[in-house]
ROLOKOL-54762 format. One record per atom (N, C-alpha, C): x, y, z; residue number from 1; atom name. Coordinates in Angstrom, 1 decimal. Atoms other than C-alpha are relative to their C-alpha. Layout:
        u        v        w     n   atom
        X        Y        Z   NUM     CA
...
***
This chain:
        u        v        w     n   atom
      1.1      0.1     -1.0     1      N
     74.5     42.7     41.2     1     CA
      0.4      0.6      1.2     1      C
     -0.2     -0.8     -1.1     2      N
     74.2     44.8     44.3     2     CA
      0.2     -0.8      1.3     2      C
     -0.2      0.8     -1.2     3      N
     75.6     43.5     47.5     3     CA
     -0.6      0.8      1.2     3      C
      0.6     -0.5     -1.0     4      N
     73.7     44.0     50.6     4     CA
      0.9     -0.3      1.3     4      C
     -0.9      0.0     -1.2     5      N
     76.0     44.8     53.7     5     CA
     -0.8      0.3      1.2     5      C
      0.7     -0.2     -1.5     6      N
     74.5     44.5     57.3     6     CA
      0.8      0.8      0.8     6      C
     -0.6     -1.0     -1.1     7      N
     75.7     47.6     59.0     7     CA
     -1.0      1.0      0.4     7      C
      1.0     -0.9     -0.6     8      N
     73.9     50.2     61.0     8     CA
     -0.1      1.2     -1.0     8      C
      0.2     -1.1      0.7     9      N
     72.3     53.1     59.2     9     CA
      0.5      1.2      0.7     9      C
     -0.5     -1.1     -0.8    10      N
     73.0     55.5     62.0    10     CA
      0.7     -0.6      1.4    10      C
     -0.7      0.5     -1.2    11      N
     75.3     55.1     65.0    11     CA
     -0.5      0.8      1.2    11      C
      0.6     -0.6     -1.1    12      N
     73.6     55.9     68.4    12     CA
      1.0      0.1      1.1    12      C
     -1.1     -0.1     -1.0    13      N
     76.4     57.2     70.7    13     CA
     -0.6     -0.2      1.4    13      C
      0.4      0.3     -1.3    14      N
     74.2     57.0     73.8    14     CA
     -0.3     -1.4      0.4    14      C
      0.3      1.4     -0.3    15      N
     73.5     53.2     73.5    15     CA
      1.5     -0.8     -0.1    15      C
     -1.3      0.6      0.0    16      N
     77.4     52.5     73.0    16     CA
      0.6      0.1      1.5    16      C
     -0.6      0.0     -1.4    17      N
     79.0     51.5     76.4    17     CA
      1.4      0.1     -0.1    17      C
     -1.5     -0.4      0.0    18      N
     82.3     53.2     76.8    18     CA
      0.9     -0.8      1.1    18      C
     -0.9      0.4     -1.2    19      N
     85.1     51.5     78.9    19     CA
      0.3      1.2      0.9    19      C
     -0.2     -1.0     -0.8    20      N
     85.8     53.4     81.9    20     CA
      1.2      0.9     -0.1    20      C
     -1.1     -0.9      0.3    21      N
     89.1     54.7     80.7    21     CA
     -0.3      0.9     -1.0    21      C
      0.4     -0.9      1.1    22      N
     87.5     56.3     77.7    22     CA
     -0.9      1.2      0.9    22      C
      0.9     -1.0     -0.8    23      N
     85.0     58.0     80.3    23     CA
      1.0      0.9      0.7    23      C
     -0.9     -0.8     -0.7    24      N
     87.9     59.4     82.2    24     CA
      0.7      1.0     -0.9    24      C
     -0.5     -0.9      1.1    25      N
     89.4     60.8     79.0    25     CA
     -1.1      1.0     -0.4    25      C
      1.2     -0.9      0.5    26      N
     86.0     62.4     77.9    26     CA
     -0.1      0.9      1.2    26      C
      0.4     -0.7     -1.1    27      N
     85.3     63.6     81.3    27     CA
      1.2      1.1      0.3    27      C
     -1.1     -1.1     -0.3    28      N
     88.8     65.2     81.7    28     CA
      0.1      1.1     -1.0    28      C
      0.2     -1.1      0.9    29      N
     88.4     67.2     78.5    29     CA
     -1.2      0.9      0.4    29      C
      1.3     -0.8     -0.4    30      N
     84.8     68.3     79.5    30     CA
      0.2      0.8      1.2    30      C
     -0.1     -0.7     -1.4    31      N
     85.8     69.3     83.0    31     CA
      1.0      1.2     -0.4    31      C
     -0.8     -1.2      0.3    32      N
     88.6     71.4     81.6    32     CA
     -0.7      1.2     -0.7    32      C
      0.6     -0.9      0.9    33      N
     86.4     73.2     79.2    33     CA
     -1.0      0.7      0.9    33      C
      1.0     -0.5     -1.0    34      N
     83.6     73.8     82.0    34     CA
      0.8      0.8      0.8    34      C
     -0.7     -0.9     -0.9    35      N
     86.3     75.1     84.4    35     CA
      0.3      1.4     -0.6    35      C
     -0.4     -1.2      0.9    36      N
     87.4     77.6     81.6    36     CA
     -1.2      1.0      0.0    36      C
      1.2     -0.8      0.2    37      N
     83.9     78.7     81.1    37     CA
     -0.6      0.6      1.4    37      C
      0.5     -0.6     -1.4    38      N
     83.2     79.1     85.0    38     CA
      0.9      1.0      0.6    38      C
     -0.8     -0.7     -0.7    39      N
     86.3     81.0     85.6    39     CA
     -0.4      1.4      0.1    39      C
      0.3     -1.5     -0.1    40      N
     85.0     84.5     84.8    40     CA
     -1.1      0.3      1.1    40      C
      1.1      0.0     -1.0    41      N
     82.1     83.9     87.2    41     CA
      0.8      0.1      1.4    41      C
     -0.8      0.0     -1.4    42      N
     84.6     83.0     90.1    42     CA
      0.9      1.2      0.1    42      C
     -0.8     -1.2     -0.2    43      N
     86.8     85.9     89.3    43     CA
     -0.8      1.3      0.3    43      C
      0.8     -1.0     -0.5    44      N
     84.0     88.2     89.5    44     CA
     -0.5      0.0      1.4    44      C
      0.4      0.2     -1.3    45      N
     82.8     86.9     92.6    45     CA
      1.1      0.4      1.1    45      C
     -1.1     -0.2     -0.9    46      N
     86.2     87.0     94.2    46     CA
      0.3      1.6     -0.1    46      C
     -0.1     -1.4     -0.1    47      N
     86.7     90.6     93.0    47     CA
     -1.1      0.8      0.6    47      C
      1.0     -0.7     -0.8    48      N
     83.4     91.7     94.3    48     CA
      0.1     -0.1      1.5    48      C
     -0.2      0.2     -1.4    49      N
     84.1     90.2     97.7    49     CA
      1.2      0.8      0.5    49      C
     -1.1     -0.7     -0.6    50      N
     87.3     92.1     98.0    50     CA
     -0.1      1.5     -0.1    50      C
      0.0     -1.4      0.2    51      N
     86.1     95.5     96.9    51     CA
     -0.4      0.8      1.3    51      C
      0.4     -0.6     -1.0    52      N
     84.3     96.5    100.0    52     CA
     -0.9     -0.8      1.1    52      C
      0.8      0.7     -0.9    53      N
     82.1     95.3    103.0    53     CA
     -1.3     -0.4     -0.8    53      C
      1.3      0.2      0.7    54      N
     78.9     95.6    100.9    54     CA
      0.1     -1.2     -1.0    54      C
     -0.1      1.1      1.2    55      N
     80.3     93.5     98.0    55     CA
      0.4     -1.3      0.7    55      C
     -0.2      1.2     -0.8    56      N
     81.4     90.9    100.6    56     CA
     -1.2     -0.6      0.4    56      C
      1.4      0.4     -0.7    57      N
     78.0     90.7    102.2    57     CA
     -0.8     -0.5     -1.3    57      C
      0.7      0.5      1.1    58      N
     76.5     90.3     98.6    58     CA
      0.4     -1.4     -0.5    58      C
     -0.5      1.2      0.5    59      N
     78.8     87.5     97.7    59     CA
     -0.4     -1.1      1.1    59      C
      0.2      1.0     -0.9    60      N
     78.3     85.7    101.0    60     CA
     -1.6     -0.2      0.1    60      C
      1.2      0.3      0.2    61      N
     74.6     86.0    100.6    61     CA
     -0.4     -0.8     -1.2    61      C
      0.0      0.6      1.3    62      N
     74.7     84.8     97.1    62     CA
      0.4     -1.4      0.2    62      C
     -0.5      1.3     -0.3    63      N
     76.7     81.7     98.4    63     CA
     -1.0     -0.9      0.9    63      C
      1.0      0.8     -0.8    64      N
     73.8     80.8    100.7    64     CA
     -1.1     -0.6     -0.9    64      C
      1.1      0.5      0.9    65      N
     71.5     80.1     97.6    65     CA
      0.2     -1.5     -0.4    65      C
     -0.2      1.4      0.3    66      N
     71.0     76.5     96.8    66     CA
      0.6     -0.3     -1.4    66      C
     -0.8      0.1      1.3    67      N
     72.0     76.9     93.1    67     CA
      1.4      0.2      0.1    67      C
     -1.4     -0.3      0.0    68      N
     75.2     78.5     93.9    68     CA
      0.8     -1.1      0.9    68      C
     -0.8      1.2     -0.6    69      N
     76.0     75.7     96.5    69     CA
      0.1     -1.2     -0.9    69      C
      0.0      1.1      0.9    70      N
     75.2     73.1     93.8    70     CA
      1.3      0.4     -1.1    70      C
     -1.1     -0.3      0.9    71      N
     77.6     75.0     91.5    71     CA
      1.4      0.0      0.7    71      C
     -1.3      0.2     -0.7    72      N
     80.4     75.2     94.1    72     CA
      0.3     -1.7      0.2    72      C
     -0.2      1.4     -0.3    73      N
     80.0     71.3     94.7    73     CA
      0.4     -0.5     -1.4    73      C
     -0.3      0.3      1.3    74      N
     79.9     70.8     90.9    74     CA
      1.5      0.4     -0.5    74      C
     -1.3     -0.6      0.4    75      N
     83.1     73.1     90.4    75     CA
      1.0     -0.8      0.8    75      C
     -1.0      0.7     -0.8    76      N
     84.9     71.1     93.2    76     CA
      0.3     -1.4     -0.7    76      C
     -0.1      1.4      0.7    77      N
     84.1     67.8     91.4    77     CA
      0.8      0.3     -1.3    77      C
     -0.7     -0.5      1.4    78      N
     85.3     69.5     88.0    78     CA
      1.5      0.0      0.3    78      C
     -1.3     -0.1     -0.4    79      N
     88.6     70.5     89.7    79     CA
      0.6     -1.2      0.4    79      C
     -0.6      1.2     -0.5    80      N
     89.1     67.3     91.5    80     CA
      0.1     -1.2     -1.3    80      C
     -0.1      1.0      1.0    81      N
     88.4     65.1     88.5    81     CA
      1.1      0.4     -1.0    81      C
     -1.0     -0.5      0.9    82      N
     90.5     67.2     86.1    82     CA
      1.4     -0.2      0.5    82      C
     -1.2      0.2     -0.8    83      N
     93.4     67.1     88.6    83     CA
      0.5     -1.3      0.1    83      C
     -0.4      1.4     -0.2    84      N
     93.4     63.5     89.3    84     CA
      0.1     -0.7     -1.4    84      C
      0.0      0.5      1.5    85      N
     92.7     62.6     85.6    85     CA
      1.5      0.4     -0.6    85      C
     -1.3     -0.5      0.5    86      N
     95.7     64.7     84.7    86     CA
      1.2     -0.7      0.5    86      C
     -1.1      0.9     -0.6    87      N
     97.9     63.0     87.2    87     CA
      0.0     -1.3     -0.5    87      C
      0.1      1.5      0.5    88      N
     96.8     59.6     85.9    88     CA
      0.6      0.0     -1.3    88      C
     -0.5      0.0      1.3    89      N
     97.6     60.7     82.4    89     CA
      1.5      0.2     -0.1    89      C
     -1.4     -0.2     -0.1    90      N
    101.0     62.0     83.4    90     CA
      0.7     -1.3      0.4    90      C
     -0.7      1.3     -0.3    91      N
    101.9     58.6     85.0    91     CA
     -0.1     -1.0     -1.2    91      C
      0.2      0.7      1.1    92      N
    100.5     56.9     81.9    92     CA
      1.2      0.3     -1.1    92      C
     -1.1     -0.5      0.9    93      N
    103.0     59.0     79.7    93     CA
      1.3     -0.5      0.5    93      C
     -1.2      0.5     -0.5    94      N
    105.7     57.6     82.0    94     CA
     -0.1     -1.5      0.0    94      C
      0.1      1.5      0.0    95      N
    104.6     54.0     81.4    95     CA
     -0.4     -0.6      1.3    95      C
      0.4      0.6     -1.4    96      N
    103.3     53.6     85.0    96     CA
     -1.4     -0.2     -0.1    96      C
      1.4      0.3      0.0    97      N
    100.0     51.8     85.2    97     CA
     -0.6     -0.1     -1.3    97      C
      0.4      0.2      1.4    98      N
     99.8     51.1     81.6    98     CA
     -0.7     -1.3     -0.4    98      C
      0.7      1.5      0.2    99      N
     98.7     47.4     81.9    99     CA
     -1.7      0.3      0.3    99      C
      1.4     -0.2      0.2   100      N
     95.0     47.1     81.2   100     CA
     -0.7     -0.1      1.5   100      C
      0.6      0.2     -1.4   101      N
     94.1     46.0     84.8   101     CA
      0.3      1.3      0.9   101      C
     -0.2     -1.0     -0.8   102      N
     95.9     48.8     86.5   102     CA
     -0.5      1.4     -0.7   102      C
      0.6     -1.1      0.7   103      N
     94.7     51.3     84.0   103     CA
     -1.5      0.2      0.3   103      C
      1.6      0.1     -0.3   104      N
     91.0     50.3     84.6   104     CA
      0.1      0.5      1.5   104      C
      0.2     -0.3     -1.4   105      N
     91.7     50.5     88.4   105     CA
      0.4      1.5      0.3   105      C
     -0.3     -1.4     -0.2   106      N
     93.4     53.9     88.2   106     CA
     -1.2      0.9     -0.5   106      C
      1.3     -0.8      0.6   107      N
     90.3     55.2     86.1   107     CA
     -1.0      0.0      1.0   107      C
      1.0      0.0     -1.2   108      N
     87.9     54.0     88.9   108     CA
      0.4      0.8      1.2   108      C
     -0.4     -0.7     -1.1   109      N
     90.1     55.6     91.4   109     CA
     -0.1      1.6     -0.3   109      C
      0.3     -1.5      0.3   110      N
     89.8     59.1     89.6   110     CA
     -1.4      0.2      0.3   110      C
      1.4     -0.2     -0.2   111      N
     86.1     58.7     89.6   111     CA
     -0.4      0.0      1.4   111      C
      0.3      0.1     -1.4   112      N
     85.9     57.8     93.2   112     CA
      0.7      1.2      0.8   112      C
     -0.5     -1.2     -0.6   113      N
     88.3     60.5     94.2   113     CA
     -0.6      1.3     -0.3   113      C
      0.7     -1.1      0.4   114      N
     86.4     63.1     92.4   114     CA
     -1.5      0.0      0.7   114      C
      1.2      0.0     -0.7   115      N
     83.1     62.0     94.0   115     CA
      0.4      0.2      1.5   115      C
     -0.2     -0.1     -1.5   116      N
     84.7     61.9     97.5   116     CA
      0.3      1.5      0.2   116      C
     -0.2     -1.4     -0.1   117      N
     85.8     65.6     97.0   117     CA
     -1.2      0.7     -0.1   117      C
      1.2     -0.5      0.0   118      N
     82.4     66.5     95.9   118     CA
     -1.0     -0.2      1.2   118      C
      0.8      0.2     -1.3   119      N
     80.8     64.8     99.0   119     CA
      0.6      0.9      1.1   119      C
     -0.6     -0.9     -1.0   120      N
     83.3     66.5    101.3   120     CA
     -0.3      1.4     -0.1   120      C
      0.4     -1.4      0.3   121      N
     82.5     69.8     99.6   121     CA
     -1.4      0.2      0.5   121      C
      1.4     -0.1     -0.4   122      N
     78.9     69.3    100.1   122     CA
     -0.2      0.0      1.4   122      C
      0.0      0.1     -1.5   123      N
     79.4     68.4    103.7   123     CA
      0.5      1.3      0.7   123      C
     -0.8     -1.0     -0.4   124      N
     81.6     71.4    104.2   124     CA
     -0.9      1.4     -0.1   124      C
      1.0     -1.0      0.2   125      N
     79.0     73.9    102.8   125     CA
     -1.4      0.0      0.5   125      C
      1.5      0.2     -0.5   126      N
     75.9     72.5    104.3   126     CA
     -0.1      0.8      1.2   126      C
***
């Protein structure tokens, strides 16, 4: 006779609530990938700004657009999150802050620090 096992037919990853430590890990990987993908655009802009006065003017005009300002703020958040999470993971490798309570607190500090950097960047370019 066939047994009926009560298990989900499909797994909806958007409904699963991940712990904050898992979110830091996922976002650390995603921020690294996104920074690598954005690197050619930043190198091109930097190169263009250093070529001559006209190139510098083009880049400074481009930096005034709302989309590029948003991109700069998002890039600052990516860099800050990746850096802070990387330091957190290095400390965890040395068994510093490995207890559940301190690991959760340091994960929240990574999120708060990255958000603070993004807010300060937004204030600086406005």
